[in-house]
N, C-alpha and C positions, 0 to 999 in steps of 0.2 A: 452665605459671607460670598459666595461664588456670585450670586448674582448681583450683588450690593457693587463687589471690584470692577465687575463689568460693568455696572449702570455708570458706575463714576467714572470710568475711563471712556465711555461715550460722549461723557461731555464733553464739551467746548475746551479750550484748554485754560481760557482765560475764567472759566467757574472753579475749575479743578484749583489754579491757582489761589482765585478768591478763597474756597471753598479749604485748602491747606492754609493758606493764612490765618484764615480766623477760627481752625480747629488748633492752628498752632498757640495766636492767641488765648483761646478758652482754656487751655490744657494750662498756660503761664497764669492765666489770672486766675483757674480754680487753686491753680497751686499756690499762689499768695494771697487767695484769699481766705483758703485751710488753714496757712501756716499763721496768717495775723487772727485769724477766730479762736485759735487755738493759742496763742500768745496773750491773746487779751483777757482767757477763757486762766490762764494760766496766773496772772499776774492781779486778777480778782482776786482767784481763790488762795492765793499766797497774802493779800490783803484781810483774809479772811480769817485763814489760819493764824496770822498775826496776831489780832485781835481775840482768837480764839485762847489762845496761849498771855494773851496779857491779860485775857477772862478765869488763865486756873491757874492763880496763885496759890501760894498755902493762905490755908483756912484758919482761921481759932480752932484750939479746942469745945470748946466751949456750944459754939455754935455747931461742932459736928457731934457732938454728943445731944445737943435736944433736939438737933431734925432726927435722929438717928434713934431715938427714944420714940418721937412722935409718927416714924414711919407703919405704914404707908399712908402718903399725906400728900391729897391734893396740893396745888400750888393755889388755889383762891380760896384755900379756908387753911389758914397758918394756924397751927396750935400754939404756937410761942409767940413774945415780941419783935416787931420785924425789924426791928433796933438790933437786935442779939442776930440776925435770922443768918444763913449763909448771904453774902452779899452779890447782887448778879446788878447789869445796864441795863438800860429797856432793851424789850426786844431780844433778850437772850437766857435760854434755856440754862436750867441750870439744877443739879440732881446731882445725887449719891447712890451708887448699886453697890451690895456685900456679896458676901459670894455666893450666897445663898441665890441671887438674881434678884433681891428687893432691891427697888427704885426709890428713893426717900428722895422726891420731889422739893426745892429747893421754895418756900411762901413770893418770895418774888423772880420766879420764873416764868418763863411765859408759856411755858406748856409743860408736856411731858414729851420726852422721848422715845421711840422704840427704842428696847435692850436688846444687842444679838449677841453670838458666842464671841464675835471682834472683843466687844467690852469685858465678856467674861474672860478673856485671855491676856488682858492688860492686868487683872487683878491677882494671877495666877501668876504672871512673869512680876509683879511687885517690887521694879525695880526704878529710881529716880530719873525723871526725864525721857524715860521711854511709854509714850505717847503713839496713839494710833490719828490720822487724821483718817474721814469718810463720813458719803452721801447718806444719809438717813430720812427719815421724817419723823411725825411727829406722834401725838395719838389720833389726831383728824386728820392726819394724811398731809400735810404739810410739807416741805421739803426745807430738808434743812442740814447745814455743817455743821460736823459733831467731830469734837477731841475729848475723847476717853484718855486720861492718864492717872496713876496712881493717886490715892489721897497724902497730901502732905499736910502736918500740922507745924504752925507756927510757933518756937519756940522760946518768943522775945527777942529783941534786939542785941544783934550779933551771933545768935547761933543758930548753927543751922539749922533748916524743917525736917522733921523726922515724918517715915512711912507711918500712915494708918493702918494696921494691918488689914487684911482680909476688906478695904474698899476702894473702889474709885470713885475719881470725880470725872462728871460727866457733862462737858460745856458744849453748846449747837447755839447758831443762830438762821435765823430762814434766811433760806434762798432764793426767796420772791424775787427779787428785787437785782441782784446778779443775775439768774436765769432770764429777767425782764429784759436786764440793758445786751445778755448775749443774743437770746433774739431777735434785737432792734439790731445789733451788729449785721446779725447772717442777713438778717434783709436786704438790709442798707450794702452787703457784701454781692447778694444775688442781685440787687439793683444795678450794680456798680459795672459788673461781672458782663452781668446784661446787657447792659450799654455800649459796655468794651468789645464784647464779639460782633457784635449789630457793627459798631465801628467801626471793628479790626477789619471784617468783610468788607462792609462797602470800601474800604481806603484800599484792601486787596485788587478788588475789583475796580478799581479806578486804577491803580498801579499795574495790573492786569494788564490793562486796555491801552495804558499811555508804555509799556512798554511794548507786547504784543506789537503797536501802528505797524512798526519799518519790518515785522512779520506780512502781518496784513498786505502791505504794500509788496513784499516779497511774493507772497498766493495769488494776488492779483497779476503781477507781470508773470508769473509762471504760466497761470489758466489763459494769461492772452496771450501767452505766447503758444501753447497749447491749439487755443484758437484759430487762431489766423497766422501761425508759424512763421510771425515777424521777429527775427532774429536781432534785428536792430536793437530791441525795448532792452533799455540800463535802468539801472535803480540809486536816483542821486544819493552819496554818502561823504560823511563832513569827513574830511581829508586829512583833519586833527583825532578821529575817532579809529582806536583798539578793540574796541570790544568784542562778545561776538557776533551780534547782529553787522553789525560795520563786518566780521572777517565773511560771515554767511554771503553778505550782500554785493561786497569782494567777488568771491568766487563765483557766485552766479553772474551777475558780468563777464567775471571771464569765460565763464564756461558758455554762455550765449556767441560773446565774440568769438571763443575757437567752433562754437558751430556756424556759426555764419561764416566763417573764413573754410572753413571744411567745405561747406554747403556753395562757397563759392568757387574751391576748386575742382570741386565734383562737378559743377555747370561748366568749368572755363574744362576741365578732359572731358564732357562728355560732349562740346565745342569742337574740340582742339581734335578728339578721334575721330569725329563727324567728318570736320573737312579733311585728316589727313588719310581719310576708308574712302572717301568721296572718290579722289584721280586713280589710284588703281581698282575701284569699280567698273567707272567711267570706261577707261581704257581694257577693262576684260570685259563687260555688255559688250563694246563696241566688235571688238576679236572677234566675239561667238556670235556675234548678229551675221558680220563677214561670214564666219565659215558654215553657220546654218542659214543663210541666204543662200550660198554659193548650193549646199546641200538640193536645197528646195529646189534652186531653177533650174539646175544642171549645168550649169556653169561652173567648171570646175577652174580652182585655183593655181595658177601656175606651180608648180613643187616648190621655186624656191617663195617666192611670196608666201605660203602657206605654211612653211617651215619657221620663216620668219615672227609668223602667227601664232605659231604653237612657241615657239620660245618668251615669247613675248607674252603670253598665257602664263606659263611657266615660272619666268621670272615675275611677273605680279601675281601670281598664287604665293609664292616663296614671301615678296612685301609681305603681303597680305598675313602672312603666317609669323613670319616676325615682329609684325606690328601687333598684331592678339597676341602673343605672345608674350611684348613688352607692356603690356594694357594688363597683364597678369600678374604682372613680376610690379607691376605699382600698386596692384588693389591688393596685394596681401599687407595684412595689416601686421604692425610690431610685435603683438601677440603671439601671434603666430608663427615670427622667425627666431622673440627669444628661448621658445620652446623648444632651439636647436639650437642656442649660439651653447658653445663650446673653443675648448683651449687649442688652437693648430699652432701649426707651426705656418708663417706667413711666406716663408722662404722657399715652404714645397709646393705651397696654390700657386706661386706666383712661377716656378718651374712646369706643374701643370695646365697653367694658362698660356704658356709662350709656348708649350708643343701643341696646342689648337694654333694659336698666332702663325706657323712656321707654315702649319698645312696652309693657310689664305696666304700668304705669300712666300710663300717661296724661294723667289730667288733674289726674298731682301736679307740683308745677309744684319741678324740681331746679335749684338754683344750686350755680354750680361757680366755683372759684378756682385753678386746678390750675399751676405752677410745672414746668420740663423738670427735668428726674429719672433718671438711665441703671441700674440694675441686671441683675447677673444672676441668669438665673432660666429654665423652663422657659417659653416663651411663652401656652402652651395653660392648661397647669395655673394662671398666675397670673390671668389672665382670667377662668378660670372659679374661683378663688379671690374677685376683687374682684363677678362677678357675682352672690357668693352672700350676699357683705354688703349692695351694693342690694340684693336681692332681702326680705332681711329688713325696710331701710326702709322699701320698698316694704308689704310685707304689714301689719307695725305706720302705718302712717302712715293717721292721717285724709283722709277724704276731702277733697282740694281742699288735703292739706297741704303745705308743703313739706319737700324735702333735701337738706342743703347738705355741699356736697364740694368738700374741699380740697385739694392737694397741697403742702407746704412743706416742703423740705431731705429729702427722703427720708421724709415721714410722711406721709398717708394718713387722711385723717379723714373720716367718712360719718355724718351725722348727723340721724335724723330726731326728729318729734314725734308720737309717738305714747305708747301709756301707759309704756313704760320698761318694767324690768327690775327688779324685787324684790332686793334687798340679798343676800337669803339665797339669791337663784337662782345668780347670778352667776360664783360658783366653778365651777357646773355646764357651762356656756354648753357650751363647747368636748368636752364627754363626747358618745361616738358613741350612738346614740338618744336624748337627751335632751333632753325636751321642755316644755316652761314647761308647769303646769296651765291655767290662762289660754289657752295657743297650742295647746291639743291638737288643737278642733275646727276647726284651720287646716289647707289641705292643706303634706305637708313629709314628710320622712321624718325628722327629727334627728343627718341626719347631714352637711349643710351647712358647720356652721361647724368640725366634724372637720375636712373638709378642707378647711377656708382654713386651720384651724391647721396644719396637716402643710403646706401646699402652701408657706407661709409661714417655716415654720422650717427647711424643706429651704434657701430661699434665703437662708439666712443673717439671715434677720427676727424681728420676733415682732409679735402682734397680739394686743388688748385690750378686752374692752367693759365701759363705763361707764356709770353713770346719769348724766344733761347737767343741767346748772342749768335750771330754768326746768321743765323735764319732755322726756322723752325719752331715746331711748337716742346715746351716742358709739363710733363704734367707729374705733380707731386700729390703723393698720398701719403700722410701723418697716420700713424695708428700707435696708440698705447700699449705696451707690452713690457717683453723682457725679451734680454737674447740668449738666456738656456731657459728650458722648459720646467711646468713644475712639479714637482714630487709625482703627485697624478699624472702624470705626462709620461707614455715610456719614451 
């Protein structure tokens, strides 16, 4: 059985569908054919039983006594006048059975029916109207339908018939024609069933081919993508179609589109990262070559110049380390961050970020107005994002300037009083490696605001940058949450 199941599963899906359809139709046709055959058989037997009951009418006493006196008697050797013998139609078996099991055959009977215990039991019951129908055989082995009833004697017009003691009347008809009809019907039903099953299998195969044609196109598209790595392939889908195949095609198109976008972003990230890494690496190589050449040639570099070179090397290494850290942060998957998401106090996170920001701009004044607010986010990632926003404010604030930080009803605002961002540059501030032309001389990798945007979006919020009234820039972060901690948070 397991081998059959494994072999069935190894077949193509269209072949399995065709076999399943054929099997279902075969079962249905077989059930209908068998039911039809039994219904026809029942109707034919009902007709035979009705004929037998018509032939089992009460008999004349004289005819019965005459037949019993001549018993035993063969049907073709009558001992009495046929006009006065038990009457019977053509091709009808008619005989009497007494309590001793003797069979007295009428002169008009088609033949002799084999007597069984069921016939003897009818004599014992001796109740009017209580007879038994059965299938039996005659003396020559031919199949017959038999009715055995207690013998009733007619007592004249208007008088009810009376039971004749210890005697039963046996009436039978041949089953040859009925069985022939049933055999012909069985053959016809078998042929029709076979044609139906074959037709159903062919129809199932055609339907499977037509229904699986979109799946074939999808399979070809997937194989082509795997072979050529061409993510621009799309499967045509009818706009008004909403079946499972259309949904699968839409999902495939969405998947390839997302993969293409991801691949494009990866290529762009690699290109941008290479471009950004080239500048500090080139500067590092130049400075190191100068120091190496000084050692090789024995020409010492003046102490002031040497100190400046080493400071430049240190600054460039710091810039490289920051750039690599930002790239690592961007490469972290959403699934990895999702594992560390928890309910945290946004006010506490902002205060921790402010402590770090004050160390980077000790000459600045940072005014705060923070209200309680609890959010679901990854703690270290959210703190890093807020630190990046504060670092930008510190970087662009004038010496001795003021930074205003507020938190109210889930909206965190950070405003500086620096030069501000030109209106035409605002749409690009969250792009990776984008830096304002006026800020290219300042330290930074151009990834800080990209990290901020991704972190806030993963926490279900949004971040915006806008020009502030009176000059400067205001950054606004909105995060969903609540002013009070949930029960599980102390």
